[in-house]
N, C-alpha and C positions, 0 to 999 in steps of 0.2 A: 305898658311896655313900649319901648321905642325902637325904630328901625336900626339904630346902631347896635342893638343887642341880638340881631338875628344871625342865623347861620345860612348856608347856601340853600337850605330847604324852606326858608321863610319863617321858621319857628325860632323861638328864643333859645339861645345857647344854654345848655344845662349848667355850665359854669357860672353864668350870670345869675341863674336861679339859686345855685348853691351859695354864691356870695351874699345875696339878699337873705337867704335863709340863715346864714351865719350871723348877719347883723341883727335880724329879728330875734333869733335865739339868745344872743348876748343881751339884748334889751330886756327880754323876758326874764333871763337869769338875774340880771341886775335888779329889776323890780322885786323879784322874790327875795333876794338877799337884803335889800334895803327894808322891805316890809317885815323881815324877821329881826330887824334891829342891827344888822351887821354894818360896820362902817364901810364907806365907799373905797373900793380897791379895783385895780385894773383886772379885767377878765380876758382870758384868751381861750380859744378853742383848742382842744387837744385830740379829739376824735370825732369823726363823722361816721355814723352807723346806718347802714342799709337805707340809702336814699332810693326812693322809687319814683320814677317819672311816669306817671299814670297816663297822662294825656298831654299833647303839645300845647304850649302857650304861644299865642300869636301877638303880633304887633297890634296895639290898641286895646288889648285885654287889660282890664283893671283887676289887679291881683291883690289878695289879702294874705297876710302871714299870721297864722294863729299859733300861739306858743302855749305849751303846758309843761311845767317842770314835772318830770316823771320819777326822778331819783335825786336825792341829796345825800352826799357822803361827807366825810370830814374834810376832804380837800377838793372835791369836785361836785358838780351837779349836771344832770342830763336833762335836756330840753327836747321835747317832741315839737316839730314844726310841721304844720299842714299849710300848703299853699292852695288857695282857692281862686278861681277866676269867675267873674260875673259874665255868664253866658245867657243872653236873652232874658235878663232879669232874674236868673237863678244862679245860686252859688254852687260851683262845680269843683270838686277836689281834683287838682292837677298833679301835685307832687307831695310827698311826705318823707320825713326822715328824722333822725335824732342826732343831736350834737352834744358832746360833753365839753364842759368848760371848767377851768380852774381859775382862781384868783392868784395873782402874782404880786410879789414885791419887786419893784424895779430899783436897781442900784448899780454900782460900779462893776459888780461881778455878773451882771446879767439879771436874770429873774429866777425865782424859785417858787414852787407852789406854796400856798398859805393855807393853814387850817381854817376851814370855813366856820368852825365853832368859836373861833377867837373873836 
């Protein structure tokens, strides 16, 4: 993590971590869809559920984002994201939460959810 991401307390802004979690979750969701044989479609987040900031993340921490698809529906899938930091050679859980994504069709009228089974 870099100094530009810190708040007045010298820890990383929660919003920065949420942004990275959203990106990691979307990548995990995309991999799951492609592995299941779905064609490539844009994914967007529609809900973030119970994010827990367990420990502060500091400048210089090397963080990992571990994703696991926990639910797949007809039009959405939910991904659990765990954020770990390397502290003195040990991986320590810092933040966790779940994000739900839908695939969308982009067009002149905006976008609409797509059936994931299609």
